[in-house]
C-alpha positions in Angstrom: -0.6 46.6 -12.1 1.9 43.7 -11.5 1.5 41.4 -8.6 4.8 40.9 -6.7 5.5 37.7 -4.8 6.6 38.2 -1.3 10.3 37.3 -0.7 11.0 34.6 1.8 12.1 36.0 5.1 14.8 34.3 7.1 12.7 34.9 10.2 9.5 33.3 8.8 7.6 31.1 11.0 5.0 28.4 10.4 2.3 31.0 11.2 3.8 33.6 8.8 2.4 33.7 5.3 6.1 33.9 4.1 7.8 30.5 3.9 11.6 30.1 3.5 12.8 28.1 0.6 14.6 24.9 1.5 18.3 25.3 1.7 19.1 21.7 0.9 19.0 20.9 -2.7 18.9 17.9 -5.0 22.2 16.7 -3.6 20.8 16.2 -0.1 17.7 14.4 -1.5 19.9 12.1 -3.7 22.0 11.3 -0.7 18.8 10.4 1.3 17.9 8.0 -1.6 21.4 6.5 -1.7 21.2 5.8 2.1 18.4 3.5 1.3 20.8 1.3 -0.5 23.4 0.9 2.3 24.6 -2.6 2.8 22.0 -3.4 5.6 19.1 -2.5 3.4 20.4 -3.0 -0.2 18.1 -5.9 -0.9 15.2 -4.8 1.3 14.7 -1.5 -0.6 13.9 -3.0 -4.1 12.0 -5.8 -2.4 9.9 -3.3 -0.5 9.3 -1.4 -3.7 8.2 -4.6 -5.5 6.0 -5.7 -2.6 4.3 -2.3 -2.5 3.9 -2.1 -6.3 2.5 -5.6 -6.4 0.3 -5.1 -3.3 -1.4 -2.0 -4.7 -1.7 -3.6 -8.1 -3.6 -6.3 -6.4 -5.7 -4.1 -4.1 -6.8 -1.7 -6.9 -7.1 -4.6 -9.4 -9.4 -6.5 -7.2 -11.3 -3.5 -6.1 -11.8 -2.5 -9.8 -12.5 -5.8 -11.4 -14.1 -7.8 -8.6 -17.8 -7.1 -9.8 -16.9 -8.0 -13.3 -15.1 -11.2 -12.2 -18.1 -12.3 -10.1 -20.6 -11.5 -12.9 -18.4 -13.6 -15.3 -18.6 -16.4 -12.7 -22.4 -16.3 -12.9 -23.4 -14.2 -9.9 -26.1 -11.5 -10.3 -25.2 -7.8 -10.4 -26.4 -7.0 -7.0 -24.3 -9.9 -5.5 -21.3 -8.9 -7.6 -21.4 -5.3 -6.3 -21.9 -6.4 -2.7 -18.8 -8.4 -2.9 -17.0 -5.0 -2.9 -18.5 -4.2 0.5 -17.6 -7.6 1.8 -13.9 -7.5 0.7 -13.5 -4.1 2.1 -15.1 -5.0 5.4 -12.7 -8.0 5.4 -9.9 -5.5 4.9 -10.9 -3.5 7.9 -11.0 -6.7 10.1 -7.7 -7.8 8.5 -5.9 -4.5 9.5 -7.0 -5.0 13.1 -5.7 -8.6 13.1 -2.5 -7.9 11.2 -1.6 -5.0 13.5 -1.9 -7.2 16.6 -0.2 -10.1 14.9 2.7 -7.9 13.7 3.1 -6.7 17.3 3.8 -10.2 18.3 5.6 -11.7 15.2 6.9 -8.7 13.3 5.7 -6.8 10.3 8.1 -8.5 7.9 6.8 -12.0 8.7 3.1 -10.9 8.8 3.4 -9.1 5.4 5.0 -12.1 3.8 2.6 -14.6 5.2 -0.4 -12.5 4.4 0.7 -12.1 0.8 1.2 -16.0 0.5 -2.3 -16.5 2.0 -3.7 -14.0 -0.5 -2.1 -15.9 -3.4 -3.5 -19.2 -2.0 -7.2 -18.0 -1.6 -7.5 -15.5 -4.6 -7.9 -18.1 -7.2 -11.0 -19.2 -5.5 -12.6 -15.9 -6.5 -13.1 -17.1 -10.0 -14.7 -20.4 -9.0 -18.5 -20.5 -8.9 -19.1 -21.6 -5.3 -22.4 -21.4 -3.3 -23.1 -17.8 -2.5 -22.4 -18.0 1.3 -19.0 -19.7 0.7 -18.2 -17.1 -1.9 -18.9 -14.4 0.6 -16.6 -16.1 3.1 -13.8 -16.4 0.4 -14.2 -12.8 -0.6 -14.1 -11.6 3.1 -11.0 -13.8 3.8 -9.3 -12.5 0.7 -10.0 -8.9 1.9 -8.6 -9.8 5.4 -5.2 -10.8 3.9 -5.0 -8.6 0.8 -5.5 -5.2 2.3 -3.6 -5.8 5.4 -0.6 -7.4 3.6 -0.3 -4.2 1.7 -0.4 -2.0 4.8 2.1 -4.3 6.5 4.6 -3.3 3.7 4.6 0.2 5.1 5.0 -1.2 8.7 7.9 -3.3 7.4 9.6 -0.2 5.9 9.5 1.4 9.3 11.5 -1.5 10.7 14.0 -1.7 7.9 15.2 1.9 7.7 17.0 3.8 10.2 15.2 6.7 11.8 17.1 9.2 9.6 16.1 7.2 6.5 12.5 6.6 7.3 10.9 9.6 5.6 12.8 8.9 2.3 12.3 5.1 2.6 8.6 5.2 3.3 8.0 7.9 0.8 9.6 5.9 -2.0 8.0 2.7 -0.9 4.7 4.4 -1.1 5.5 6.3 -4.4 6.7 3.2 -6.2 3.7 1.3 -4.9 1.3 3.9 -6.3 2.6 3.1 -9.8 1.1 -0.3 -9.2 -2.3 1.3 -8.6 -1.9 3.4 -11.7 -0.9 0.4 -13.8 -4.1 -1.4 -12.6 -6.2 1.0 -14.8 -4.4 -0.4 -17.9 -4.7 -4.0 -16.9 
């Protein structure tokens, strides 16, 4: 007994088990990617890709290696693991702050400033500071690091035309995910 696949119906609806195959092929998808490199966004596209790649490399790298880094700095195992909770809590607060700040100053500025602030404070993670100060540094790092990465997506929304946003944000996210994958090999 051979199972036959149902053929797509031109009258198929979202509620129908039959789904019509897309009529647009690779040429349309390639045109969508080419549109991301129009003169107005020619430089922004690779910069957004780099920011997303680097941001997720940092987010996943810090999330993966923070307990080991803290143990190497002389903190106990329980403190080292609790730093993960603190950095993620900082990230939640940071997202709320970054969103409100981006409403006022724009996502591009907020993302750039947040990445610079992350770069300024992140080296303090390897210093052996008093425990309370270290928790504060970890929380502040979470505030800026996690929200800087999310602001890259908000920036993509402002860079691309409405007709380009799906392709633009999809590629920014996809290229960024390779940064998360590379983190595992770091």
